[in-house]
C-alpha positions as CSV (number, residue, x, y, z in Angstrom):
1,M,0.1,0.0,0.0
2,A,2.9,2.4,0.4
3,D,3.9,2.3,-3.3
4,E,0.4,2.4,-4.8
5,N,0.7,6.3,-5.7
6,N,4.1,5.9,-7.4
7,F,4.1,5.7,-11.2
8,D,6.9,5.3,-13.8
9,L,5.9,7.5,-16.7
10,P,7.5,6.8,-20.1
11,D,9.6,9.5,-21.8
12,L,7.5,10.7,-24.8
13,G,9.2,12.1,-27.9
14,A,8.0,15.1,-29.9
15,E,5.4,13.1,-31.7
16,G,4.1,11.5,-28.5
17,Q,5.9,8.2,-29.1
18,Q,7.7,6.5,-26.3
19,V,11.5,7.1,-26.4
20,P,13.7,4.4,-24.8
21,A,15.5,5.7,-21.7
22,T,18.9,5.3,-23.5
23,Q,17.8,7.7,-26.3
24,A,16.7,10.6,-24.0
25,P,20.2,11.8,-23.0
26,A,21.4,11.6,-26.6
27,R,18.7,13.9,-27.6
28,A,19.6,16.5,-24.9
29,D,23.3,16.2,-26.2
30,S,22.4,16.8,-29.7
31,M,20.3,19.9,-28.7
32,L,23.3,21.2,-26.7
33,E,25.6,20.7,-29.8
34,E,23.2,22.5,-32.1
35,E,23.1,25.6,-29.7
36,E,27.0,25.6,-29.5
37,K,27.1,25.4,-33.4
38,A,24.5,28.3,-33.7
39,A,26.6,30.4,-31.2
40,A,29.9,29.5,-33.2
41,D,28.0,30.7,-36.4
42,L,27.5,34.1,-34.8
43,A,31.1,34.5,-33.7
44,P,32.1,36.8,-36.6
45,V,29.5,39.5,-35.4
46,F,30.5,39.4,-31.8
47,D,33.0,42.2,-32.2
48,V,30.7,44.4,-34.2
49,P,30.1,47.7,-32.4
50,V,26.5,48.8,-31.8
51,N,25.1,52.1,-30.4
52,I,22.7,51.6,-27.5
53,S,20.6,54.5,-26.3
54,A,18.2,54.4,-23.3
55,V,15.6,57.2,-23.8
56,L,14.1,58.4,-20.4
57,G,11.7,60.7,-22.3
58,K,11.5,63.5,-24.8
59,A,10.7,67.3,-24.6
60,H,10.0,69.7,-27.4
61,I,11.2,73.2,-26.7
62,D,12.0,76.2,-28.9
63,V,15.6,77.5,-29.5
64,N,15.0,80.6,-27.4
65,S,14.1,78.4,-24.3
66,L,16.9,76.1,-24.9
67,L,19.3,79.0,-24.9
68,K,18.0,80.1,-21.5
69,L,18.7,76.8,-19.8
70,T,21.4,76.9,-17.1
71,S,22.9,74.5,-14.6
72,G,20.0,73.4,-12.4
73,S,17.3,74.1,-15.0
74,V,14.5,71.4,-15.1
75,V,13.3,70.1,-18.5
76,E,9.9,68.4,-18.1
77,L,9.9,65.1,-20.2
78,D,6.9,63.3,-21.7
79,R,7.1,60.3,-19.4
80,K,5.7,59.6,-15.9
81,I,7.6,58.3,-12.9
82,G,7.8,54.5,-13.1
83,E,6.9,54.5,-16.8
84,A,9.1,52.1,-19.0
85,I,12.0,53.7,-20.9
86,D,12.7,53.0,-24.5
87,I,15.9,51.1,-25.4
88,Y,17.2,51.7,-29.0
89,V,20.1,49.7,-30.7
90,N,21.4,51.6,-33.7
91,N,18.4,53.9,-33.6
92,R,15.9,51.0,-33.7
93,L,13.6,50.4,-30.8
94,V,14.2,46.9,-29.5
95,A,13.2,46.8,-25.9
96,R,11.6,48.7,-22.9
97,G,13.0,48.7,-19.5
98,E,13.6,50.3,-16.1
99,V,16.4,52.4,-14.7
100,V,18.4,50.7,-12.0
101,V,21.4,51.7,-9.9
102,V,24.4,49.4,-10.0
103,E,27.0,50.4,-7.5
104,D,27.5,54.1,-8.2
105,R,26.3,54.2,-11.9
106,L,23.0,54.0,-13.6
107,G,21.9,51.0,-15.7
108,V,18.8,49.7,-17.5
109,T,17.2,46.3,-17.0
110,M,15.0,45.2,-19.9
111,T,11.5,44.2,-19.0
112,E,10.0,43.8,-22.5
113,I,11.6,42.9,-25.9
114,I,10.0,44.7,-28.9
115,K,9.3,42.5,-32.0
116,D,8.9,43.9,-35.5
117,G,5.8,46.0,-35.7
118,D,5.2,46.1,-31.8
119,S,6.6,49.6,-31.4
120,A,3.2,51.3,-30.9
């Protein structure tokens, strides 16, 4: 009665067919090899420089107001406190995120990846 709730479930493949126990680790190994191969294929672009911008907000002001700005002036942005910031890579919106403090520097943590056509 102690073992009546213990079940041995078969390992099912992608098509729902049972896979022998000896075949399951081989499948995991081949997936790892494919991931390593994909990373190796990207190696030529690892050293390509990109420009990353984190936009806290935007403001539209005329030149006269711009020339009057001094140290300590406040420029009101179009974002509210806590609202996500836009993250651009090479002037293309790719993500949204939040500002974080890392030791004594500002950083950005990505909270949403923008797919093509989702920038609205």
